[in-house]
mmCIF file of the N, C-alpha and C atoms, coordinates in Angstrom:
data_MODEL
# 
_entry.id   MODEL 
# 
loop_
_atom_site.group_PDB 
_atom_site.id 
_atom_site.type_symbol 
_atom_site.label_atom_id 
_atom_site.label_alt_id 
_atom_site.label_comp_id 
_atom_site.label_asym_id 
_atom_site.label_entity_id 
_atom_site.label_seq_id 
_atom_site.pdbx_PDB_ins_code 
_atom_site.Cartn_x 
_atom_site.Cartn_y 
_atom_site.Cartn_z 
_atom_site.occupancy 
_atom_site.B_iso_or_equiv 
_atom_site.pdbx_formal_charge 
_atom_site.auth_seq_id 
_atom_site.auth_comp_id 
_atom_site.auth_asym_id 
_atom_site.auth_atom_id 
_atom_site.pdbx_PDB_model_num 
ATOM 1   N N  . MET A 1 1  ? 3.415  -30.863 -2.754 1.00 0.00 ? 1  MET A N  1 
ATOM 2   C CA . MET A 1 1  ? 3.930  -29.650 -3.359 1.00 0.00 ? 1  MET A CA 1 
ATOM 3   C C  . MET A 1 1  ? 2.812  -28.886 -4.074 1.00 0.00 ? 1  MET A C  1 
ATOM 4   N N  . GLU A 1 2  ? 1.879  -29.631 -4.627 1.00 0.00 ? 2  GLU A N  1 
ATOM 5   C CA . GLU A 1 2  ? 0.767  -28.994 -5.338 1.00 0.00 ? 2  GLU A CA 1 
ATOM 6   C C  . GLU A 1 2  ? -0.157 -28.233 -4.373 1.00 0.00 ? 2  GLU A C  1 
ATOM 7   N N  . VAL A 1 3  ? -0.325 -28.773 -3.173 1.00 0.00 ? 3  VAL A N  1 
ATOM 8   C CA . VAL A 1 3  ? -1.156 -28.100 -2.171 1.00 0.00 ? 3  VAL A CA 1 
ATOM 9   C C  . VAL A 1 3  ? -0.504 -26.782 -1.750 1.00 0.00 ? 3  VAL A C  1 
ATOM 10  N N  . LEU A 1 4  ? 0.807  -26.791 -1.594 1.00 0.00 ? 4  LEU A N  1 
ATOM 11  C CA . LEU A 1 4  ? 1.532  -25.569 -1.240 1.00 0.00 ? 4  LEU A CA 1 
ATOM 12  C C  . LEU A 1 4  ? 1.380  -24.507 -2.320 1.00 0.00 ? 4  LEU A C  1 
ATOM 13  N N  . LYS A 1 5  ? 1.436  -24.933 -3.560 1.00 0.00 ? 5  LYS A N  1 
ATOM 14  C CA . LYS A 1 5  ? 1.282  -23.985 -4.671 1.00 0.00 ? 5  LYS A CA 1 
ATOM 15  C C  . LYS A 1 5  ? -0.113 -23.374 -4.690 1.00 0.00 ? 5  LYS A C  1 
ATOM 16  N N  . ILE A 1 6  ? -1.114 -24.164 -4.389 1.00 0.00 ? 6  ILE A N  1 
ATOM 17  C CA . ILE A 1 6  ? -2.492 -23.658 -4.348 1.00 0.00 ? 6  ILE A CA 1 
ATOM 18  C C  . ILE A 1 6  ? -2.659 -22.664 -3.205 1.00 0.00 ? 6  ILE A C  1 
ATOM 19  N N  . ILE A 1 7  ? -2.095 -22.976 -2.048 1.00 0.00 ? 7  ILE A N  1 
ATOM 20  C CA . ILE A 1 7  ? -2.196 -22.074 -0.894 1.00 0.00 ? 7  ILE A CA 1 
ATOM 21  C C  . ILE A 1 7  ? -1.482 -20.758 -1.172 1.00 0.00 ? 7  ILE A C  1 
ATOM 22  N N  . VAL A 1 8  ? -0.283 -20.825 -1.734 1.00 0.00 ? 8  VAL A N  1 
ATOM 23  C CA . VAL A 1 8  ? 0.475  -19.617 -2.055 1.00 0.00 ? 8  VAL A CA 1 
ATOM 24  C C  . VAL A 1 8  ? -0.250 -18.793 -3.116 1.00 0.00 ? 8  VAL A C  1 
ATOM 25  N N  . THR A 1 9  ? -0.867 -19.459 -4.085 1.00 0.00 ? 9  THR A N  1 
ATOM 26  C CA . THR A 1 9  ? -1.621 -18.757 -5.125 1.00 0.00 ? 9  THR A CA 1 
ATOM 27  C C  . THR A 1 9  ? -2.826 -18.031 -4.544 1.00 0.00 ? 9  THR A C  1 
ATOM 28  N N  . ILE A 1 10 ? -3.518 -18.666 -3.618 1.00 0.00 ? 10 ILE A N  1 
ATOM 29  C CA . ILE A 1 10 ? -4.678 -18.027 -2.979 1.00 0.00 ? 10 ILE A CA 1 
ATOM 30  C C  . ILE A 1 10 ? -4.235 -16.801 -2.179 1.00 0.00 ? 10 ILE A C  1 
ATOM 31  N N  . ILE A 1 11 ? -3.148 -16.933 -1.423 1.00 0.00 ? 11 ILE A N  1 
ATOM 32  C CA . ILE A 1 11 ? -2.630 -15.791 -0.663 1.00 0.00 ? 11 ILE A CA 1 
ATOM 33  C C  . ILE A 1 11 ? -2.199 -14.678 -1.607 1.00 0.00 ? 11 ILE A C  1 
ATOM 34  N N  . PHE A 1 12 ? -1.588 -15.045 -2.731 1.00 0.00 ? 12 PHE A N  1 
ATOM 35  C CA . PHE A 1 12 ? -1.136 -14.071 -3.725 1.00 0.00 ? 12 PHE A CA 1 
ATOM 36  C C  . PHE A 1 12 ? -2.317 -13.303 -4.315 1.00 0.00 ? 12 PHE A C  1 
ATOM 37  N N  . VAL A 1 13 ? -3.381 -14.004 -4.653 1.00 0.00 ? 13 VAL A N  1 
ATOM 38  C CA . VAL A 1 13 ? -4.558 -13.348 -5.227 1.00 0.00 ? 13 VAL A CA 1 
ATOM 39  C C  . VAL A 1 13 ? -5.218 -12.428 -4.201 1.00 0.00 ? 13 VAL A C  1 
ATOM 40  N N  . LEU A 1 14 ? -5.297 -12.867 -2.959 1.00 0.00 ? 14 LEU A N  1 
ATOM 41  C CA . LEU A 1 14 ? -5.871 -12.013 -1.905 1.00 0.00 ? 14 LEU A CA 1 
ATOM 42  C C  . LEU A 1 14 ? -5.016 -10.773 -1.676 1.00 0.00 ? 14 LEU A C  1 
ATOM 43  N N  . ALA A 1 15 ? -3.694 -10.933 -1.723 1.00 0.00 ? 15 ALA A N  1 
ATOM 44  C CA . ALA A 1 15 ? -2.807 -9.782  -1.573 1.00 0.00 ? 15 ALA A CA 1 
ATOM 45  C C  . ALA A 1 15 ? -2.974 -8.822  -2.746 1.00 0.00 ? 15 ALA A C  1 
ATOM 46  N N  . CYS A 1 16 ? -3.150 -9.352  -3.943 1.00 0.00 ? 16 CYS A N  1 
ATOM 47  C CA . CYS A 1 16 ? -3.367 -8.499  -5.124 1.00 0.00 ? 16 CYS A CA 1 
ATOM 48  C C  . CYS A 1 16 ? -4.651 -7.695  -4.993 1.00 0.00 ? 16 CYS A C  1 
ATOM 49  N N  . LEU A 1 17 ? -5.714 -8.342  -4.559 1.00 0.00 ? 17 LEU A N  1 
ATOM 50  C CA . LEU A 1 17 ? -6.988 -7.646  -4.395 1.00 0.00 ? 17 LEU A CA 1 
ATOM 51  C C  . LEU A 1 17 ? -6.897 -6.583  -3.295 1.00 0.00 ? 17 LEU A C  1 
ATOM 52  N N  . ALA A 1 18 ? -6.274 -6.934  -2.178 1.00 0.00 ? 18 ALA A N  1 
ATOM 53  C CA . ALA A 1 18 ? -6.140 -5.975  -1.080 1.00 0.00 ? 18 ALA A CA 1 
ATOM 54  C C  . ALA A 1 18 ? -5.256 -4.798  -1.480 1.00 0.00 ? 18 ALA A C  1 
ATOM 55  N N  . LEU A 1 19 ? -4.202 -5.056  -2.245 1.00 0.00 ? 19 LEU A N  1 
ATOM 56  C CA . LEU A 1 19 ? -3.329 -3.987  -2.717 1.00 0.00 ? 19 LEU A CA 1 
ATOM 57  C C  . LEU A 1 19 ? -4.084 -3.050  -3.648 1.00 0.00 ? 19 LEU A C  1 
ATOM 58  N N  . SER A 1 20 ? -4.910 -3.604  -4.513 1.00 0.00 ? 20 SER A N  1 
ATOM 59  C CA . SER A 1 20 ? -5.708 -2.769  -5.420 1.00 0.00 ? 20 SER A CA 1 
ATOM 60  C C  . SER A 1 20 ? -6.679 -1.881  -4.641 1.00 0.00 ? 20 SER A C  1 
ATOM 61  N N  . VAL A 1 21 ? -7.306 -2.436  -3.627 1.00 0.00 ? 21 VAL A N  1 
ATOM 62  C CA . VAL A 1 21 ? -8.245 -1.660  -2.815 1.00 0.00 ? 21 VAL A CA 1 
ATOM 63  C C  . VAL A 1 21 ? -7.514 -0.547  -2.070 1.00 0.00 ? 21 VAL A C  1 
ATOM 64  N N  . CYS A 1 22 ? -6.343 -0.850  -1.519 1.00 0.00 ? 22 CYS A N  1 
ATOM 65  C CA . CYS A 1 22 ? -5.580 0.171   -0.789 1.00 0.00 ? 22 CYS A CA 1 
ATOM 66  C C  . CYS A 1 22 ? -5.140 1.307   -1.700 1.00 0.00 ? 22 CYS A C  1 
ATOM 67  N N  . VAL A 1 23 ? -4.701 0.973   -2.887 1.00 0.00 ? 23 VAL A N  1 
ATOM 68  C CA . VAL A 1 23 ? -4.251 2.013   -3.815 1.00 0.00 ? 23 VAL A CA 1 
ATOM 69  C C  . VAL A 1 23 ? -5.423 2.879   -4.262 1.00 0.00 ? 23 VAL A C  1 
ATOM 70  N N  . LEU A 1 24 ? -6.557 2.258   -4.535 1.00 0.00 ? 24 LEU A N  1 
ATOM 71  C CA . LEU A 1 24 ? -7.719 3.024   -4.985 1.00 0.00 ? 24 LEU A CA 1 
ATOM 72  C C  . LEU A 1 24 ? -8.334 3.864   -3.862 1.00 0.00 ? 24 LEU A C  1 
ATOM 73  N N  . ALA A 1 25 ? -8.142 3.466   -2.610 1.00 0.00 ? 25 ALA A N  1 
ATOM 74  C CA . ALA A 1 25 ? -8.717 4.213   -1.494 1.00 0.00 ? 25 ALA A CA 1 
ATOM 75  C C  . ALA A 1 25 ? -7.886 5.435   -1.106 1.00 0.00 ? 25 ALA A C  1 
ATOM 76  N N  . GLN A 1 26 ? -6.657 5.515   -1.579 1.00 0.00 ? 26 GLN A N  1 
ATOM 77  C CA . GLN A 1 26 ? -5.800 6.641   -1.220 1.00 0.00 ? 26 GLN A CA 1 
ATOM 78  C C  . GLN A 1 26 ? -6.200 7.893   -1.973 1.00 0.00 ? 26 GLN A C  1 
ATOM 79  N N  . GLU A 1 27 ? -5.930 9.048   -1.325 1.00 0.00 ? 27 GLU A N  1 
ATOM 80  C CA . GLU A 1 27 ? -6.193 10.337  -1.956 1.00 0.00 ? 27 GLU A CA 1 
ATOM 81  C C  . GLU A 1 27 ? -5.004 10.724  -2.825 1.00 0.00 ? 27 GLU A C  1 
ATOM 82  N N  . GLY A 1 28 ? -5.245 11.602  -3.764 1.00 0.00 ? 28 GLY A N  1 
ATOM 83  C CA . GLY A 1 28 ? -4.179 12.067  -4.632 1.00 0.00 ? 28 GLY A CA 1 
ATOM 84  C C  . GLY A 1 28 ? -3.220 12.995  -3.914 1.00 0.00 ? 28 GLY A C  1 
ATOM 85  N N  . LYS A 1 29 ? -2.035 13.136  -4.460 1.00 0.00 ? 29 LYS A N  1 
ATOM 86  C CA . LYS A 1 29 ? -1.011 13.995  -3.849 1.00 0.00 ? 29 LYS A CA 1 
ATOM 87  C C  . LYS A 1 29 ? -1.107 15.440  -4.336 1.00 0.00 ? 29 LYS A C  1 
ATOM 88  N N  . SER A 1 30 ? -1.974 15.740  -5.271 1.00 0.00 ? 30 SER A N  1 
ATOM 89  C CA . SER A 1 30 ? -2.035 17.083  -5.842 1.00 0.00 ? 30 SER A CA 1 
ATOM 90  C C  . SER A 1 30 ? -2.521 18.128  -4.835 1.00 0.00 ? 30 SER A C  1 
ATOM 91  N N  . ALA A 1 31 ? -3.252 17.718  -3.817 1.00 0.00 ? 31 ALA A N  1 
ATOM 92  C CA . ALA A 1 31 ? -3.749 18.679  -2.827 1.00 0.00 ? 31 ALA A CA 1 
ATOM 93  C C  . ALA A 1 31 ? -2.610 19.267  -2.011 1.00 0.00 ? 31 ALA A C  1 
ATOM 94  N N  . GLY A 1 32 ? -1.548 18.525  -1.781 1.00 0.00 ? 32 GLY A N  1 
ATOM 95  C CA . GLY A 1 32 ? -0.433 19.023  -0.990 1.00 0.00 ? 32 GLY A CA 1 
ATOM 96  C C  . GLY A 1 32 ? 0.496  19.930  -1.770 1.00 0.00 ? 32 GLY A C  1 
ATOM 97  N N  . LEU A 1 33 ? 0.363  19.982  -3.080 1.00 0.00 ? 33 LEU A N  1 
ATOM 98  C CA . LEU A 1 33 ? 1.255  20.781  -3.910 1.00 0.00 ? 33 LEU A CA 1 
ATOM 99  C C  . LEU A 1 33 ? 1.017  22.271  -3.718 1.00 0.00 ? 33 LEU A C  1 
ATOM 100 N N  . SER A 1 34 ? -0.213 22.681  -3.531 1.00 0.00 ? 34 SER A N  1 
ATOM 101 C CA . SER A 1 34 ? -0.503 24.107  -3.397 1.00 0.00 ? 34 SER A CA 1 
ATOM 102 C C  . SER A 1 34 ? 0.091  24.682  -2.113 1.00 0.00 ? 34 SER A C  1 
ATOM 103 N N  . GLY A 1 35 ? 0.138  23.886  -1.052 1.00 0.00 ? 35 GLY A N  1 
ATOM 104 C CA . GLY A 1 35 ? 0.727  24.353  0.198  1.00 0.00 ? 35 GLY A CA 1 
ATOM 105 C C  . GLY A 1 35 ? 2.225  24.545  0.094  1.00 0.00 ? 35 GLY A C  1 
ATOM 106 N N  . SER A 1 36 ? 2.882  23.717  -0.678 1.00 0.00 ? 36 SER A N  1 
ATOM 107 C CA . SER A 1 36 ? 4.334  23.858  -0.796 1.00 0.00 ? 36 SER A CA 1 
ATOM 108 C C  . SER A 1 36 ? 4.707  25.025  -1.695 1.00 0.00 ? 36 SER A C  1 
ATOM 109 N N  . ILE A 1 37 ? 3.861  25.358  -2.645 1.00 0.00 ? 37 ILE A N  1 
ATOM 110 C CA . ILE A 1 37 ? 4.145  26.497  -3.522 1.00 0.00 ? 37 ILE A CA 1 
ATOM 111 C C  . ILE A 1 37 ? 3.939  27.812  -2.772 1.00 0.00 ? 37 ILE A C  1 
ATOM 112 N N  . SER A 1 38 ? 2.886  27.887  -1.976 1.00 0.00 ? 38 SER A N  1 
ATOM 113 C CA . SER A 1 38 ? 2.606  29.129  -1.261 1.00 0.00 ? 38 SER A CA 1 
ATOM 114 C C  . SER A 1 38 ? 3.476  29.305  -0.025 1.00 0.00 ? 38 SER A C  1 
ATOM 115 N N  . GLY A 1 39 ? 4.194  28.275  0.397  1.00 0.00 ? 39 GLY A N  1 
ATOM 116 C CA . GLY A 1 39 ? 5.111  28.396  1.520  1.00 0.00 ? 39 GLY A CA 1 
ATOM 117 C C  . GLY A 1 39 ? 4.458  28.308  2.877  1.00 0.00 ? 39 GLY A C  1 
ATOM 118 N N  . LEU A 1 40 ? 3.355  27.594  2.995  1.00 0.00 ? 40 LEU A N  1 
ATOM 119 C CA . LEU A 1 40 ? 2.689  27.451  4.282  1.00 0.00 ? 40 LEU A CA 1 
ATOM 120 C C  . LEU A 1 40 ? 3.514  26.579  5.218  1.00 0.00 ? 40 LEU A C  1 
ATOM 121 N N  . ALA A 1 41 ? 3.428  26.860  6.505  1.00 0.00 ? 41 ALA A N  1 
ATOM 122 C CA . ALA A 1 41 ? 4.143  26.074  7.503  1.00 0.00 ? 41 ALA A CA 1 
ATOM 123 C C  . ALA A 1 41 ? 3.431  24.742  7.717  1.00 0.00 ? 41 ALA A C  1 
ATOM 124 N N  . ASP A 1 42 ? 4.110  23.817  8.391  1.00 0.00 ? 42 ASP A N  1 
ATOM 125 C CA . ASP A 1 42 ? 3.502  22.525  8.707  1.00 0.00 ? 42 ASP A CA 1 
ATOM 126 C C  . ASP A 1 42 ? 2.294  22.728  9.606  1.00 0.00 ? 42 ASP A C  1 
ATOM 127 N N  . THR A 1 43 ? 1.264  21.990  9.312  1.00 0.00 ? 43 THR A N  1 
ATOM 128 C CA . THR A 1 43 ? 0.054  22.052  10.108 1.00 0.00 ? 43 THR A CA 1 
ATOM 129 C C  . THR A 1 43 ? 0.010  20.835  11.027 1.00 0.00 ? 43 THR A C  1 
ATOM 130 N N  . TYR A 1 44 ? -0.986 20.814  11.883 1.00 0.00 ? 44 TYR A N  1 
ATOM 131 C CA . TYR A 1 44 ? -1.184 19.653  12.757 1.00 0.00 ? 44 TYR A CA 1 
ATOM 132 C C  . TYR A 1 44 ? -1.425 18.414  11.919 1.00 0.00 ? 44 TYR A C  1 
ATOM 133 N N  . TRP A 1 45 ? -2.170 18.556  10.831 1.00 0.00 ? 45 TRP A N  1 
ATOM 134 C CA . TRP A 1 45 ? -2.467 17.434  9.944  1.00 0.00 ? 45 TRP A CA 1 
ATOM 135 C C  . TRP A 1 45 ? -1.192 16.894  9.307  1.00 0.00 ? 45 TRP A C  1 
ATOM 136 N N  . GLY A 1 46 ? -0.316 17.784  8.884  1.00 0.00 ? 46 GLY A N  1 
ATOM 137 C CA . GLY A 1 46 ? 0.916  17.354  8.236  1.00 0.00 ? 46 GLY A CA 1 
ATOM 138 C C  . GLY A 1 46 ? 1.856  16.624  9.192  1.00 0.00 ? 46 GLY A C  1 
ATOM 139 N N  . LYS A 1 47 ? 1.851  17.032  10.441 1.00 0.00 ? 47 LYS A N  1 
ATOM 140 C CA . LYS A 1 47 ? 2.741  16.405  11.425 1.00 0.00 ? 47 LYS A CA 1 
ATOM 141 C C  . LYS A 1 47 ? 2.226  15.050  11.888 1.00 0.00 ? 47 LYS A C  1 
ATOM 142 N N  . ASN A 1 48 ? 0.924  14.853  11.879 1.00 0.00 ? 48 ASN A N  1 
ATOM 143 C CA . ASN A 1 48 ? 0.333  13.609  12.384 1.00 0.00 ? 48 ASN A CA 1 
ATOM 144 C C  . ASN A 1 48 ? -0.290 12.769  11.281 1.00 0.00 ? 48 ASN A C  1 
ATOM 145 N N  . ARG A 1 49 ? 0.208  12.901  10.088 1.00 0.00 ? 49 ARG A N  1 
ATOM 146 C CA . ARG A 1 49 ? -0.362 12.186  8.953  1.00 0.00 ? 49 ARG A CA 1 
ATOM 147 C C  . ARG A 1 49 ? -0.216 10.674  9.097  1.00 0.00 ? 49 ARG A C  1 
ATOM 148 N N  . SER A 1 50 ? 0.856  10.202  9.717  1.00 0.00 ? 50 SER A N  1 
ATOM 149 C CA . SER A 1 50 ? 1.079  8.763   9.819  1.00 0.00 ? 50 SER A CA 1 
ATOM 150 C C  . SER A 1 50 ? 0.060  8.081   10.731 1.00 0.00 ? 50 SER A C  1 
ATOM 151 N N  . ARG A 1 51 ? -0.582 8.834   11.602 1.00 0.00 ? 51 ARG A N  1 
ATOM 152 C CA . ARG A 1 51 ? -1.582 8.263   12.502 1.00 0.00 ? 51 ARG A CA 1 
ATOM 153 C C  . ARG A 1 51 ? -2.988 8.299   11.921 1.00 0.00 ? 51 ARG A C  1 
ATOM 154 N N  . SER A 1 52 ? -3.148 8.887   10.760 1.00 0.00 ? 52 SER A N  1 
ATOM 155 C CA . SER A 1 52 ? -4.473 9.032   10.166 1.00 0.00 ? 52 SER A CA 1 
ATOM 156 C C  . SER A 1 52 ? -4.802 7.830   9.287  1.00 0.00 ? 52 SER A C  1 
ATOM 157 N N  . LYS A 1 53 ? -5.975 7.887   8.678  1.00 0.00 ? 53 LYS A N  1 
ATOM 158 C CA . LYS A 1 53 ? -6.407 6.831   7.762  1.00 0.00 ? 53 LYS A CA 1 
ATOM 159 C C  . LYS A 1 53 ? -5.470 6.746   6.565  1.00 0.00 ? 53 LYS A C  1 
ATOM 160 N N  . GLU A 1 54 ? -5.051 7.891   6.054  1.00 0.00 ? 54 GLU A N  1 
ATOM 161 C CA . GLU A 1 54 ? -4.162 7.900   4.896  1.00 0.00 ? 54 GLU A CA 1 
ATOM 162 C C  . GLU A 1 54 ? -2.807 7.295   5.240  1.00 0.00 ? 54 GLU A C  1 
ATOM 163 N N  . GLY A 1 55 ? -2.324 7.557   6.449  1.00 0.00 ? 55 GLY A N  1 
ATOM 164 C CA . GLY A 1 55 ? -1.069 6.957   6.892  1.00 0.00 ? 55 GLY A CA 1 
ATOM 165 C C  . GLY A 1 55 ? -1.176 5.450   7.012  1.00 0.00 ? 55 GLY A C  1 
ATOM 166 N N  . GLY A 1 56 ? -2.307 4.994   7.517  1.00 0.00 ? 56 GLY A N  1 
ATOM 167 C CA . GLY A 1 56 ? -2.543 3.552   7.609  1.00 0.00 ? 56 GLY A CA 1 
ATOM 168 C C  . GLY A 1 56 ? -2.623 2.904   6.245  1.00 0.00 ? 56 GLY A C  1 
ATOM 169 N N  . LEU A 1 57 ? -3.273 3.605   5.305  1.00 0.00 ? 57 LEU A N  1 
ATOM 170 C CA . LEU A 1 57 ? -3.345 3.070   3.945  1.00 0.00 ? 57 LEU A CA 1 
ATOM 171 C C  . LEU A 1 57 ? -1.967 3.020   3.291  1.00 0.00 ? 57 LEU A C  1 
ATOM 172 N N  . LEU A 1 58 ? -1.147 4.015   3.576  1.00 0.00 ? 58 LEU A N  1 
ATOM 173 C CA . LEU A 1 58 ? 0.205  4.023   3.022  1.00 0.00 ? 58 LEU A CA 1 
ATOM 174 C C  . LEU A 1 58 ? 1.027  2.857   3.563  1.00 0.00 ? 58 LEU A C  1 
ATOM 175 N N  . LYS A 1 59 ? 0.942  2.621   4.870  1.00 0.00 ? 59 LYS A N  1 
ATOM 176 C CA . LYS A 1 59 ? 1.664  1.499   5.473  1.00 0.00 ? 59 LYS A CA 1 
ATOM 177 C C  . LYS A 1 59 ? 1.141  0.163   4.938  1.00 0.00 ? 59 LYS A C  1 
ATOM 178 N N  . ALA A 1 60 ? -0.179 0.042   4.786  1.00 0.00 ? 60 ALA A N  1 
ATOM 179 C CA . ALA A 1 60 ? -0.751 -1.186  4.253  1.00 0.00 ? 60 ALA A CA 1 
ATOM 180 C C  . ALA A 1 60 ? -0.331 -1.402  2.802  1.00 0.00 ? 60 ALA A C  1 
ATOM 181 N N  . THR A 1 61 ? -0.256 -0.320  2.027  1.00 0.00 ? 61 THR A N  1 
ATOM 182 C CA . THR A 1 61 ? 0.170  -0.430  0.635  1.00 0.00 ? 61 THR A CA 1 
ATOM 183 C C  . THR A 1 61 ? 1.606  -0.918  0.543  1.00 0.00 ? 61 THR A C  1 
ATOM 184 N N  . ILE A 1 62 ? 2.466  -0.400  1.395  1.00 0.00 ? 62 ILE A N  1 
ATOM 185 C CA . ILE A 1 62 ? 3.865  -0.827  1.388  1.00 0.00 ? 62 ILE A CA 1 
ATOM 186 C C  . ILE A 1 62 ? 3.974  -2.297  1.796  1.00 0.00 ? 62 ILE A C  1 
ATOM 187 N N  . ALA A 1 63 ? 3.265  -2.678  2.853  1.00 0.00 ? 63 ALA A N  1 
ATOM 188 C CA . ALA A 1 63 ? 3.324  -4.065  3.317  1.00 0.00 ? 63 ALA A CA 1 
ATOM 189 C C  . ALA A 1 63 ? 2.764  -5.025  2.267  1.00 0.00 ? 63 ALA A C  1 
ATOM 190 N N  . LEU A 1 64 ? 1.643  -4.653  1.661  1.00 0.00 ? 64 LEU A N  1 
ATOM 191 C CA . LEU A 1 64 ? 1.037  -5.527  0.656  1.00 0.00 ? 64 LEU A CA 1 
ATOM 192 C C  . LEU A 1 64 ? 1.874  -5.607  -0.609 1.00 0.00 ? 64 LEU A C  1 
ATOM 193 N N  . SER A 1 65 ? 2.566  -4.529  -0.958 1.00 0.00 ? 65 SER A N  1 
ATOM 194 C CA . SER A 1 65 ? 3.426  -4.600  -2.138 1.00 0.00 ? 65 SER A CA 1 
ATOM 195 C C  . SER A 1 65 ? 4.632  -5.507  -1.883 1.00 0.00 ? 65 SER A C  1 
ATOM 196 N N  . VAL A 1 66 ? 5.154  -5.495  -0.660 1.00 0.00 ? 66 VAL A N  1 
ATOM 197 C CA . VAL A 1 66 ? 6.244  -6.419  -0.319 1.00 0.00 ? 66 VAL A CA 1 
ATOM 198 C C  . VAL A 1 66 ? 5.745  -7.858  -0.378 1.00 0.00 ? 66 VAL A C  1 
ATOM 199 N N  . ILE A 1 67 ? 4.564  -8.105  0.181  1.00 0.00 ? 67 ILE A N  1 
ATOM 200 C CA . ILE A 1 67 ? 3.969  -9.446  0.123  1.00 0.00 ? 67 ILE A CA 1 
ATOM 201 C C  . ILE A 1 67 ? 3.744  -9.865  -1.328 1.00 0.00 ? 67 ILE A C  1 
ATOM 202 N N  . PHE A 1 68 ? 3.272  -8.935  -2.152 1.00 0.00 ? 68 PHE A N  1 
ATOM 203 C CA . PHE A 1 68 ? 3.038  -9.212  -3.567 1.00 0.00 ? 68 PHE A CA 1 
ATOM 204 C C  . PHE A 1 68 ? 4.323  -9.663  -4.257 1.00 0.00 ? 68 PHE A C  1 
ATOM 205 N N  . PHE A 1 69 ? 5.410  -8.932  -4.064 1.00 0.00 ? 69 PHE A N  1 
ATOM 206 C CA . PHE A 1 69 ? 6.661  -9.284  -4.727 1.00 0.00 ? 69 PHE A CA 1 
ATOM 207 C C  . PHE A 1 69 ? 7.261  -10.574 -4.183 1.00 0.00 ? 69 PHE A C  1 
ATOM 208 N N  . VAL A 1 70 ? 7.181  -10.787 -2.876 1.00 0.00 ? 70 VAL A N  1 
ATOM 209 C CA . VAL A 1 70 ? 7.727  -12.011 -2.300 1.00 0.00 ? 70 VAL A CA 1 
ATOM 210 C C  . VAL A 1 70 ? 6.968  -13.235 -2.809 1.00 0.00 ? 70 VAL A C  1 
ATOM 211 N N  . PHE A 1 71 ? 5.641  -13.160 -2.808 1.00 0.00 ? 71 PHE A N  1 
ATOM 212 C CA . PHE A 1 71 ? 4.866  -14.300 -3.257 1.00 0.00 ? 71 PHE A CA 1 
ATOM 213 C C  . PHE A 1 71 ? 4.955  -14.508 -4.761 1.00 0.00 ? 71 PHE A C  1 
ATOM 214 N N  . SER A 1 72 ? 5.175  -13.453 -5.523 1.00 0.00 ? 72 SER A N  1 
ATOM 215 C CA . SER A 1 72 ? 5.373  -13.650 -6.958 1.00 0.00 ? 72 SER A CA 1 
ATOM 216 C C  . SER A 1 72 ? 6.692  -14.374 -7.228 1.00 0.00 ? 72 SER A C  1 
ATOM 217 N N  . ILE A 1 73 ? 7.724  -14.072 -6.439 1.00 0.00 ? 73 ILE A N  1 
ATOM 218 C CA . ILE A 1 73 ? 8.989  -14.799 -6.580 1.00 0.00 ? 73 ILE A CA 1 
ATOM 219 C C  . ILE A 1 73 ? 8.830  -16.249 -6.115 1.00 0.00 ? 73 ILE A C  1 
ATOM 220 N N  . VAL A 1 74 ? 8.122  -16.456 -5.013 1.00 0.00 ? 74 VAL A N  1 
ATOM 221 C CA . VAL A 1 74 ? 7.900  -17.814 -4.510 1.00 0.00 ? 74 VAL A CA 1 
ATOM 222 C C  . VAL A 1 74 ? 7.116  -18.634 -5.528 1.00 0.00 ? 74 VAL A C  1 
ATOM 223 N N  . LEU A 1 75 ? 6.099  -18.038 -6.139 1.00 0.00 ? 75 LEU A N  1 
ATOM 224 C CA . LEU A 1 75 ? 5.326  -18.771 -7.149 1.00 0.00 ? 75 LEU A CA 1 
ATOM 225 C C  . LEU A 1 75 ? 6.168  -19.098 -8.373 1.00 0.00 ? 75 LEU A C  1 
ATOM 226 N N  . ASN A 1 76 ? 7.104  -18.245 -8.700 1.00 0.00 ? 76 ASN A N  1 
ATOM 227 C CA . ASN A 1 76 ? 7.967  -18.498 -9.839 1.00 0.00 ? 76 ASN A CA 1 
ATOM 228 C C  . ASN A 1 76 ? 8.942  -19.638 -9.540 1.00 0.00 ? 76 ASN A C  1 
ATOM 229 N N  . VAL A 1 77 ? 9.389  -19.733 -8.296 1.00 0.00 ? 77 VAL A N  1 
ATOM 230 C CA . VAL A 1 77 ? 10.348 -20.776 -7.918 1.00 0.00 ? 77 VAL A CA 1 
ATOM 231 C C  . VAL A 1 77 ? 9.665  -22.135 -7.810 1.00 0.00 ? 77 VAL A C  1 
ATOM 232 N N  . ILE A 1 78 ? 8.444  -22.144 -7.306 1.00 0.00 ? 78 ILE A N  1 
ATOM 233 C CA . ILE A 1 78 ? 7.718  -23.413 -7.106 1.00 0.00 ? 78 ILE A CA 1 
ATOM 234 C C  . ILE A 1 78 ? 7.434  -24.092 -8.424 1.00 0.00 ? 78 ILE A C  1 
# 
């Protein structure tokens, strides 16, 4: 049981570090605010955002945050 706890703790710490890197690598949302105020139409960038680097970072952030919460609950139960 102790080996399992060590393995889960290592995975948890790696997920925490990766989540921190993903959050820090993302751009701020303030750049998109000016387009919505001026009423600009959707651009090619806006329609294909999920395929870009920022979209990948967003998906990774969501996945890593789920892993973070699941492993924090598992560590609490162990």
